[in-house]
PyMOL Python script that loads the backbone (N, CA, C, O; Angstrom):
from pymol import cmd

cmd.read_pdbstr("""\
ATOM      1  N   UNK A   1      -2.754  -8.919  14.033  1.00  0.00           N
ATOM      2  CA  UNK A   1      -1.392  -9.070  14.103  1.00  0.00           C
ATOM      3  C   UNK A   1      -1.691  -8.467  14.776  1.00  0.00           C
ATOM      4  O   UNK A   1      -2.584  -7.679  14.465  1.00  0.00           O
ATOM      5  N   UNK A   2      -0.829  -8.428  16.906  1.00  0.00           N
ATOM      6  CA  UNK A   2      -0.872  -7.257  17.397  1.00  0.00           C
ATOM      7  C   UNK A   2      -0.202  -5.974  17.269  1.00  0.00           C
ATOM      8  O   UNK A   2       1.022  -6.017  17.148  1.00  0.00           O
ATOM      9  N   UNK A   3      -0.537  -5.310  17.270  1.00  0.00           N
ATOM     10  CA  UNK A   3       0.368  -4.027  17.232  1.00  0.00           C
ATOM     11  C   UNK A   3       0.512  -3.280  16.032  1.00  0.00           C
ATOM     12  O   UNK A   3       1.187  -2.251  16.016  1.00  0.00           O
ATOM     13  N   UNK A   4      -0.064  -3.713  15.038  1.00  0.00           N
ATOM     14  CA  UNK A   4      -0.088  -3.825  13.060  1.00  0.00           C
ATOM     15  C   UNK A   4      -1.239  -2.731  12.972  1.00  0.00           C
ATOM     16  O   UNK A   4      -2.020  -2.998  13.886  1.00  0.00           O
ATOM     17  N   UNK A   5      -1.695  -1.597  12.262  1.00  0.00           N
ATOM     18  CA  UNK A   5      -1.975  -0.785  12.193  1.00  0.00           C
ATOM     19  C   UNK A   5      -2.541  -0.774  10.681  1.00  0.00           C
ATOM     20  O   UNK A   5      -1.909   0.066  10.039  1.00  0.00           O
ATOM     21  N   UNK A   6      -3.201  -1.212  10.149  1.00  0.00           N
ATOM     22  CA  UNK A   6      -3.608  -1.361   9.241  1.00  0.00           C
ATOM     23  C   UNK A   6      -3.947  -0.706   8.366  1.00  0.00           C
ATOM     24  O   UNK A   6      -4.059   0.468   8.719  1.00  0.00           O
ATOM     25  N   UNK A   7      -4.231  -0.913   7.126  1.00  0.00           N
ATOM     26  CA  UNK A   7      -3.602   0.543   5.795  1.00  0.00           C
ATOM     27  C   UNK A   7      -5.482   0.941   5.324  1.00  0.00           C
ATOM     28  O   UNK A   7      -6.484   0.258   5.110  1.00  0.00           O
ATOM     29  N   UNK A   8      -5.164   2.376   5.341  1.00  0.00           N
ATOM     30  CA  UNK A   8      -6.742   3.195   5.153  1.00  0.00           C
ATOM     31  C   UNK A   8      -7.208   3.575   3.891  1.00  0.00           C
ATOM     32  O   UNK A   8      -7.507   2.456   3.474  1.00  0.00           O
ATOM     33  N   UNK A   9      -7.382   4.050   3.325  1.00  0.00           N
ATOM     34  CA  UNK A   9      -8.283   4.262   1.658  1.00  0.00           C
ATOM     35  C   UNK A   9      -6.934   5.664   1.617  1.00  0.00           C
ATOM     36  O   UNK A   9      -5.990   5.836   0.845  1.00  0.00           O
ATOM     37  N   UNK A  10      -7.532   6.642   3.105  1.00  0.00           N
ATOM     38  CA  UNK A  10      -7.195   7.580   2.736  1.00  0.00           C
ATOM     39  C   UNK A  10      -5.639   8.130   2.560  1.00  0.00           C
ATOM     40  O   UNK A  10      -5.055   8.945   1.845  1.00  0.00           O
ATOM     41  N   UNK A  11      -5.230   6.992   3.880  1.00  0.00           N
ATOM     42  CA  UNK A  11      -3.702   7.335   3.767  1.00  0.00           C
ATOM     43  C   UNK A  11      -2.830   6.500   2.424  1.00  0.00           C
ATOM     44  O   UNK A  11      -1.723   6.835   2.004  1.00  0.00           O
ATOM     45  N   UNK A  12      -3.610   5.429   1.950  1.00  0.00           N
ATOM     46  CA  UNK A  12      -3.457   4.958   0.698  1.00  0.00           C
ATOM     47  C   UNK A  12      -3.528   6.305  -0.101  1.00  0.00           C
ATOM     48  O   UNK A  12      -2.739   7.023   0.513  1.00  0.00           O
ATOM     49  N   UNK A  13      -3.916   6.856  -0.879  1.00  0.00           N
ATOM     50  CA  UNK A  13      -4.088   7.985  -1.346  1.00  0.00           C
ATOM     51  C   UNK A  13      -2.949   8.970  -1.130  1.00  0.00           C
ATOM     52  O   UNK A  13      -2.306   9.518  -2.026  1.00  0.00           O
ATOM     53  N   UNK A  14      -2.784   9.122   0.195  1.00  0.00           N
ATOM     54  CA  UNK A  14      -1.650  10.206   0.954  1.00  0.00           C
ATOM     55  C   UNK A  14      -0.551   9.881  -0.045  1.00  0.00           C
ATOM     56  O   UNK A  14       0.135  10.599  -0.774  1.00  0.00           O
ATOM     57  N   UNK A  15      -0.604   8.544   0.158  1.00  0.00           N
ATOM     58  CA  UNK A  15       1.378   7.971  -0.479  1.00  0.00           C
ATOM     59  C   UNK A  15       1.267   7.838  -1.468  1.00  0.00           C
ATOM     60  O   UNK A  15       2.329   8.094  -2.036  1.00  0.00           O
ATOM     61  N   UNK A  16      -0.029   7.342  -2.595  1.00  0.00           N
ATOM     62  CA  UNK A  16       0.002   7.856  -3.688  1.00  0.00           C
ATOM     63  C   UNK A  16       0.969   8.779  -4.401  1.00  0.00           C
ATOM     64  O   UNK A  16       2.076   8.647  -4.922  1.00  0.00           O
ATOM     65  N   UNK A  17       0.074   9.804  -4.209  1.00  0.00           N
ATOM     66  CA  UNK A  17       0.013  11.786  -3.890  1.00  0.00           C
ATOM     67  C   UNK A  17       1.987  11.553  -3.660  1.00  0.00           C
ATOM     68  O   UNK A  17       2.926  11.241  -4.392  1.00  0.00           O
ATOM     69  N   UNK A  18       1.832  11.860  -2.468  1.00  0.00           N
ATOM     70  CA  UNK A  18       3.478  12.098  -1.998  1.00  0.00           C
ATOM     71  C   UNK A  18       4.794  12.347  -2.778  1.00  0.00           C
ATOM     72  O   UNK A  18       5.072  11.981  -3.920  1.00  0.00           O
ATOM     73  N   UNK A  19       5.484  13.002  -1.963  1.00  0.00           N
ATOM     74  CA  UNK A  19       6.791  13.636  -2.877  1.00  0.00           C
ATOM     75  C   UNK A  19       7.945  12.619  -2.799  1.00  0.00           C
ATOM     76  O   UNK A  19       8.799  12.503  -3.678  1.00  0.00           O
ATOM     77  N   UNK A  20       7.882  11.763  -1.464  1.00  0.00           N
ATOM     78  CA  UNK A  20       8.887  10.980  -1.053  1.00  0.00           C
ATOM     79  C   UNK A  20       8.596  10.109  -1.416  1.00  0.00           C
ATOM     80  O   UNK A  20       7.771  10.289  -2.311  1.00  0.00           O
ATOM     81  N   UNK A  21       8.883   8.694  -1.170  1.00  0.00           N
ATOM     82  CA  UNK A  21       8.967   7.125  -1.515  1.00  0.00           C
ATOM     83  C   UNK A  21       8.658   6.774  -0.118  1.00  0.00           C
ATOM     84  O   UNK A  21       9.221   7.219   0.883  1.00  0.00           O
ATOM     85  N   UNK A  22       7.825   6.035  -0.165  1.00  0.00           N
ATOM     86  CA  UNK A  22       6.829   4.904   1.909  1.00  0.00           C
ATOM     87  C   UNK A  22       6.968   3.719   0.942  1.00  0.00           C
ATOM     88  O   UNK A  22       6.726   3.237  -0.164  1.00  0.00           O
ATOM     89  N   UNK A  23       7.610   3.579   2.317  1.00  0.00           N
ATOM     90  CA  UNK A  23       7.678   1.649   1.843  1.00  0.00           C
ATOM     91  C   UNK A  23       6.131   1.351   1.809  1.00  0.00           C
ATOM     92  O   UNK A  23       5.219   2.162   1.971  1.00  0.00           O
ATOM     93  N   UNK A  24       6.057   0.187   1.596  1.00  0.00           N
ATOM     94  CA  UNK A  24       4.526  -0.229   1.909  1.00  0.00           C
ATOM     95  C   UNK A  24       5.143  -1.892   1.938  1.00  0.00           C
ATOM     96  O   UNK A  24       6.017  -2.354   1.204  1.00  0.00           O
ATOM     97  N   UNK A  25       4.589  -2.403   2.730  1.00  0.00           N
ATOM     98  CA  UNK A  25       4.556  -4.166   2.612  1.00  0.00           C
ATOM     99  C   UNK A  25       3.336  -4.925   2.438  1.00  0.00           C
ATOM    100  O   UNK A  25       2.317  -4.768   3.111  1.00  0.00           O
ATOM    101  N   UNK A  26       3.511  -5.836   1.409  1.00  0.00           N
ATOM    102  CA  UNK A  26       2.032  -6.956   1.050  1.00  0.00           C
ATOM    103  C   UNK A  26       2.658  -8.080   0.434  1.00  0.00           C
ATOM    104  O   UNK A  26       3.011  -8.462  -0.682  1.00  0.00           O
ATOM    105  N   UNK A  27       2.647  -8.642   2.247  1.00  0.00           N
ATOM    106  CA  UNK A  27       3.490 -10.248   2.605  1.00  0.00           C
ATOM    107  C   UNK A  27       4.533  -9.905   2.601  1.00  0.00           C
ATOM    108  O   UNK A  27       5.240 -10.531   1.811  1.00  0.00           O
ATOM    109  N   UNK A  28       5.114  -8.985   3.268  1.00  0.00           N
ATOM    110  CA  UNK A  28       6.716  -8.421   3.782  1.00  0.00           C
ATOM    111  C   UNK A  28       7.425  -7.810   2.365  1.00  0.00           C
ATOM    112  O   UNK A  28       8.579  -7.561   2.016  1.00  0.00           O
ATOM    113  N   UNK A  29       6.150  -7.715   1.779  1.00  0.00           N
ATOM    114  CA  UNK A  29       7.578  -7.735   0.150  1.00  0.00           C
ATOM    115  C   UNK A  29       7.164  -6.489  -0.248  1.00  0.00           C
ATOM    116  O   UNK A  29       5.966  -6.273  -0.070  1.00  0.00           O
ATOM    117  N   UNK A  30       7.907  -5.482  -0.807  1.00  0.00           N
ATOM    118  CA  UNK A  30       7.111  -3.907  -0.451  1.00  0.00           C
ATOM    119  C   UNK A  30       6.838  -3.772  -2.460  1.00  0.00           C
ATOM    120  O   UNK A  30       7.190  -4.375  -3.474  1.00  0.00           O
ATOM    121  N   UNK A  31       6.313  -3.021  -2.217  1.00  0.00           N
ATOM    122  CA  UNK A  31       5.107  -3.220  -3.639  1.00  0.00           C
ATOM    123  C   UNK A  31       4.860  -1.206  -3.279  1.00  0.00           C
ATOM    124  O   UNK A  31       5.122  -0.592  -2.244  1.00  0.00           O
ATOM    125  N   UNK A  32       4.084  -0.504  -5.050  1.00  0.00           N
ATOM    126  CA  UNK A  32       3.703   0.310  -5.417  1.00  0.00           C
ATOM    127  C   UNK A  32       2.837   0.643  -5.477  1.00  0.00           C
ATOM    128  O   UNK A  32       2.169   0.144  -6.382  1.00  0.00           O
ATOM    129  N   UNK A  33       2.010   1.939  -4.425  1.00  0.00           N
ATOM    130  CA  UNK A  33      -0.259   1.467  -4.926  1.00  0.00           C
ATOM    131  C   UNK A  33       0.167   2.717  -6.425  1.00  0.00           C
ATOM    132  O   UNK A  33       0.748   3.727  -6.822  1.00  0.00           O
ATOM    133  N   UNK A  34      -0.360   2.020  -6.588  1.00  0.00           N
ATOM    134  CA  UNK A  34      -1.286   3.023  -7.595  1.00  0.00           C
ATOM    135  C   UNK A  34      -2.792   3.274  -7.617  1.00  0.00           C
ATOM    136  O   UNK A  34      -3.174   4.425  -7.403  1.00  0.00           O
ATOM    137  N   UNK A  35      -3.556   2.449  -7.821  1.00  0.00           N
ATOM    138  CA  UNK A  35      -5.131   2.934  -7.428  1.00  0.00           C
ATOM    139  C   UNK A  35      -5.922   2.613  -6.285  1.00  0.00           C
ATOM    140  O   UNK A  35      -5.950   1.407  -6.041  1.00  0.00           O
ATOM    141  N   UNK A  36      -6.534   3.303  -5.559  1.00  0.00           N
ATOM    142  CA  UNK A  36      -7.544   3.086  -4.796  1.00  0.00           C
ATOM    143  C   UNK A  36      -8.676   2.945  -4.826  1.00  0.00           C
ATOM    144  O   UNK A  36      -9.333   3.925  -5.176  1.00  0.00           O
ATOM    145  N   UNK A  37      -9.440   1.606  -4.455  1.00  0.00           N
ATOM    146  CA  UNK A  37     -11.226   1.429  -4.699  1.00  0.00           C
ATOM    147  C   UNK A  37     -11.231   1.475  -4.006  1.00  0.00           C
ATOM    148  O   UNK A  37     -10.510   0.700  -3.378  1.00  0.00           O
ATOM    149  N   UNK A  38     -12.457   2.918  -2.957  1.00  0.00           N
ATOM    150  CA  UNK A  38     -12.463   3.042  -1.818  1.00  0.00           C
ATOM    151  C   UNK A  38     -14.249   1.911  -1.676  1.00  0.00           C
ATOM    152  O   UNK A  38     -14.869   1.587  -0.663  1.00  0.00           O
ATOM    153  N   UNK A  39     -14.579   1.580  -3.325  1.00  0.00           N
ATOM    154  CA  UNK A  39     -15.337   1.217  -2.492  1.00  0.00           C
ATOM    155  C   UNK A  39     -15.921  -0.398  -2.327  1.00  0.00           C
ATOM    156  O   UNK A  39     -16.982  -1.005  -2.176  1.00  0.00           O
ATOM    157  N   UNK A  40     -14.285  -0.666  -2.483  1.00  0.00           N
ATOM    158  CA  UNK A  40     -13.990  -2.490  -1.894  1.00  0.00           C
ATOM    159  C   UNK A  40     -13.324  -2.257  -1.124  1.00  0.00           C
ATOM    160  O   UNK A  40     -13.954  -2.578  -0.117  1.00  0.00           O
ATOM    161  N   UNK A  41     -12.063  -1.754  -0.710  1.00  0.00           N
ATOM    162  CA  UNK A  41     -11.757  -1.373   0.335  1.00  0.00           C
ATOM    163  C   UNK A  41     -10.192  -2.042  -0.887  1.00  0.00           C
ATOM    164  O   UNK A  41      -9.575  -3.105  -0.821  1.00  0.00           O
ATOM    165  N   UNK A  42     -10.152  -1.741  -1.137  1.00  0.00           N
ATOM    166  CA  UNK A  42      -8.646  -2.857  -2.463  1.00  0.00           C
ATOM    167  C   UNK A  42      -8.043  -1.514  -2.361  1.00  0.00           C
ATOM    168  O   UNK A  42      -8.290  -0.688  -1.482  1.00  0.00           O
ATOM    169  N   UNK A  43      -7.103  -1.360  -3.503  1.00  0.00           N
ATOM    170  CA  UNK A  43      -5.776  -0.775  -4.388  1.00  0.00           C
ATOM    171  C   UNK A  43      -4.985  -2.138  -4.909  1.00  0.00           C
ATOM    172  O   UNK A  43      -4.754  -3.212  -4.353  1.00  0.00           O
ATOM    173  N   UNK A  44      -4.647  -1.568  -6.343  1.00  0.00           N
ATOM    174  CA  UNK A  44      -4.027  -1.659  -7.259  1.00  0.00           C
ATOM    175  C   UNK A  44      -2.901  -1.332  -6.752  1.00  0.00           C
ATOM    176  O   UNK A  44      -2.761  -0.369  -5.998  1.00  0.00           O
ATOM    177  N   UNK A  45      -1.790  -2.259  -7.190  1.00  0.00           N
ATOM    178  CA  UNK A  45       0.033  -2.672  -6.376  1.00  0.00           C
ATOM    179  C   UNK A  45       0.831  -2.919  -7.315  1.00  0.00           C
ATOM    180  O   UNK A  45       0.165  -3.701  -7.994  1.00  0.00           O
ATOM    181  N   UNK A  46       1.694  -2.808  -7.771  1.00  0.00           N
ATOM    182  CA  UNK A  46       2.768  -3.347  -8.436  1.00  0.00           C
ATOM    183  C   UNK A  46       4.305  -3.859  -7.145  1.00  0.00           C
ATOM    184  O   UNK A  46       4.763  -3.352  -6.121  1.00  0.00           O
ATOM    185  N   UNK A  47       4.594  -4.986  -7.900  1.00  0.00           N
ATOM    186  CA  UNK A  47       5.387  -5.302  -7.502  1.00  0.00           C
ATOM    187  C   UNK A  47       6.642  -5.377  -7.774  1.00  0.00           C
ATOM    188  O   UNK A  47       6.925  -5.075  -8.934  1.00  0.00           O
ATOM    189  N   UNK A  48       7.306  -5.613  -7.247  1.00  0.00           N
ATOM    190  CA  UNK A  48       9.532  -5.891  -7.405  1.00  0.00           C
ATOM    191  C   UNK A  48       9.185  -6.065  -8.784  1.00  0.00           C
ATOM    192  O   UNK A  48       9.485  -5.187  -9.593  1.00  0.00           O
ATOM    193  N   UNK A  49       8.312  -7.581  -9.298  1.00  0.00           N
ATOM    194  CA  UNK A  49       8.665  -7.934 -10.499  1.00  0.00           C
ATOM    195  C   UNK A  49       7.906  -6.672 -11.746  1.00  0.00           C
ATOM    196  O   UNK A  49       8.411  -6.082 -12.700  1.00  0.00           O
ATOM    197  N   UNK A  50       7.033  -6.664 -11.380  1.00  0.00           N
ATOM    198  CA  UNK A  50       6.907  -5.846 -12.275  1.00  0.00           C
ATOM    199  C   UNK A  50       4.786  -6.215 -12.619  1.00  0.00           C
ATOM    200  O   UNK A  50       3.982  -5.834 -13.470  1.00  0.00           O
ATOM    201  N   UNK A  51       4.724  -7.060 -11.479  1.00  0.00           N
ATOM    202  CA  UNK A  51       3.245  -7.371 -11.623  1.00  0.00           C
ATOM    203  C   UNK A  51       2.275  -6.640 -10.836  1.00  0.00           C
ATOM    204  O   UNK A  51       2.393  -6.411  -9.632  1.00  0.00           O
ATOM    205  N   UNK A  52       1.374  -6.309 -11.525  1.00  0.00           N
ATOM    206  CA  UNK A  52       0.767  -5.316 -11.102  1.00  0.00           C
ATOM    207  C   UNK A  52      -0.078  -6.588 -10.216  1.00  0.00           C
ATOM    208  O   UNK A  52       0.524  -7.656 -10.325  1.00  0.00           O
ATOM    209  N   UNK A  53      -1.188  -6.664  -9.473  1.00  0.00           N
ATOM    210  CA  UNK A  53      -2.573  -6.569  -8.627  1.00  0.00           C
ATOM    211  C   UNK A  53      -2.990  -5.578  -7.800  1.00  0.00           C
ATOM    212  O   UNK A  53      -2.570  -4.475  -7.450  1.00  0.00           O
ATOM    213  N   UNK A  54      -4.412  -6.617  -7.472  1.00  0.00           N
ATOM    214  CA  UNK A  54      -6.021  -6.034  -6.862  1.00  0.00           C
ATOM    215  C   UNK A  54      -5.282  -6.597  -5.206  1.00  0.00           C
ATOM    216  O   UNK A  54      -4.538  -7.574  -5.295  1.00  0.00           O
ATOM    217  N   UNK A  55      -5.443  -6.142  -4.132  1.00  0.00           N
ATOM    218  CA  UNK A  55      -5.503  -6.305  -2.946  1.00  0.00           C
ATOM    219  C   UNK A  55      -5.852  -5.502  -1.838  1.00  0.00           C
ATOM    220  O   UNK A  55      -5.522  -4.372  -1.475  1.00  0.00           O
ATOM    221  N   UNK A  56      -6.621  -6.394  -1.383  1.00  0.00           N
ATOM    222  CA  UNK A  56      -7.351  -5.359   0.090  1.00  0.00           C
ATOM    223  C   UNK A  56      -6.360  -4.490   1.322  1.00  0.00           C
ATOM    224  O   UNK A  56      -5.314  -4.956   1.772  1.00  0.00           O
ATOM    225  N   UNK A  57      -6.883  -3.305   1.684  1.00  0.00           N
ATOM    226  CA  UNK A  57      -5.873  -2.671   2.002  1.00  0.00           C
ATOM    227  C   UNK A  57      -5.144  -2.765   3.480  1.00  0.00           C
ATOM    228  O   UNK A  57      -4.056  -2.462   3.970  1.00  0.00           O
ATOM    229  N   UNK A  58      -6.655  -3.494   3.987  1.00  0.00           N
ATOM    230  CA  UNK A  58      -6.295  -4.479   5.126  1.00  0.00           C
ATOM    231  C   UNK A  58      -4.786  -5.759   4.921  1.00  0.00           C
ATOM    232  O   UNK A  58      -5.008  -6.762   5.599  1.00  0.00           O
ATOM    233  N   UNK A  59      -3.949  -5.803   4.445  1.00  0.00           N
ATOM    234  CA  UNK A  59      -2.836  -6.604   3.768  1.00  0.00           C
ATOM    235  C   UNK A  59      -1.757  -5.640   3.556  1.00  0.00           C
ATOM    236  O   UNK A  59      -0.592  -5.954   3.311  1.00  0.00           O
ATOM    237  N   UNK A  60      -2.255  -4.329   3.673  1.00  0.00           N
ATOM    238  CA  UNK A  60      -0.975  -3.681   3.601  1.00  0.00           C
ATOM    239  C   UNK A  60       0.022  -3.297   5.192  1.00  0.00           C
ATOM    240  O   UNK A  60      -0.475  -3.490   6.302  1.00  0.00           O
ATOM    241  N   UNK A  61       1.294  -2.806   5.019  1.00  0.00           N
ATOM    242  CA  UNK A  61       1.843  -2.391   5.950  1.00  0.00           C
ATOM    243  C   UNK A  61       2.537  -1.277   5.707  1.00  0.00           C
ATOM    244  O   UNK A  61       3.498  -1.195   4.942  1.00  0.00           O
ATOM    245  N   UNK A  62       2.176  -0.615   6.197  1.00  0.00           N
ATOM    246  CA  UNK A  62       3.098   1.101   6.345  1.00  0.00           C
ATOM    247  C   UNK A  62       4.612   0.999   6.846  1.00  0.00           C
ATOM    248  O   UNK A  62       4.733   1.368   8.014  1.00  0.00           O
ATOM    249  N   UNK A  63       6.009   0.506   6.118  1.00  0.00           N
ATOM    250  CA  UNK A  63       7.070   0.872   7.194  1.00  0.00           C
ATOM    251  C   UNK A  63       7.451   2.207   7.301  1.00  0.00           C
ATOM    252  O   UNK A  63       8.201   2.718   8.132  1.00  0.00           O
ATOM    253  N   UNK A  64       6.766   2.794   6.233  1.00  0.00           N
ATOM    254  CA  UNK A  64       7.726   4.769   6.895  1.00  0.00           C
ATOM    255  C   UNK A  64       8.946   5.144   5.874  1.00  0.00           C
ATOM    256  O   UNK A  64       9.805   4.311   5.586  1.00  0.00           O
ATOM    257  N   UNK A  65       8.945   6.277   5.430  1.00  0.00           N
ATOM    258  CA  UNK A  65       9.312   6.553   4.860  1.00  0.00           C
ATOM    259  C   UNK A  65      10.515   6.637   4.094  1.00  0.00           C
ATOM    260  O   UNK A  65      11.404   6.912   4.900  1.00  0.00           O
ATOM    261  N   UNK A  66      11.123   6.511   2.625  1.00  0.00           N
ATOM    262  CA  UNK A  66      12.588   5.814   2.747  1.00  0.00           C
ATOM    263  C   UNK A  66      13.649   6.525   2.055  1.00  0.00           C
ATOM    264  O   UNK A  66      14.835   6.202   1.995  1.00  0.00           O
ATOM    265  N   UNK A  67      13.058   7.560   1.527  1.00  0.00           N
ATOM    266  CA  UNK A  67      13.371   8.448   1.003  1.00  0.00           C
ATOM    267  C   UNK A  67      12.213   9.449   0.678  1.00  0.00           C
ATOM    268  O   UNK A  67      12.454  10.498   0.081  1.00  0.00           O
TER     269      UNK A  67
END
""", "prot")
cmd.dss("prot")
cmd.show_as("cartoon", "prot")
cmd.util.cbc("prot")
cmd.orient("prot")
């Protein structure tokens, strides 16, 4: 996708530690970042339904601060 910045491990860790809520999308749906695996370039996320899954950092898109 042109103009889309791919998530990096360091930024994902910053989002996890942030005091405010920062919206991140996976397949155009919001997810909560749980844990980063730099060796595999993946992150554990939880979706709105509470489902936890491991996804590639390249598949995440940060949209900005929500709260």
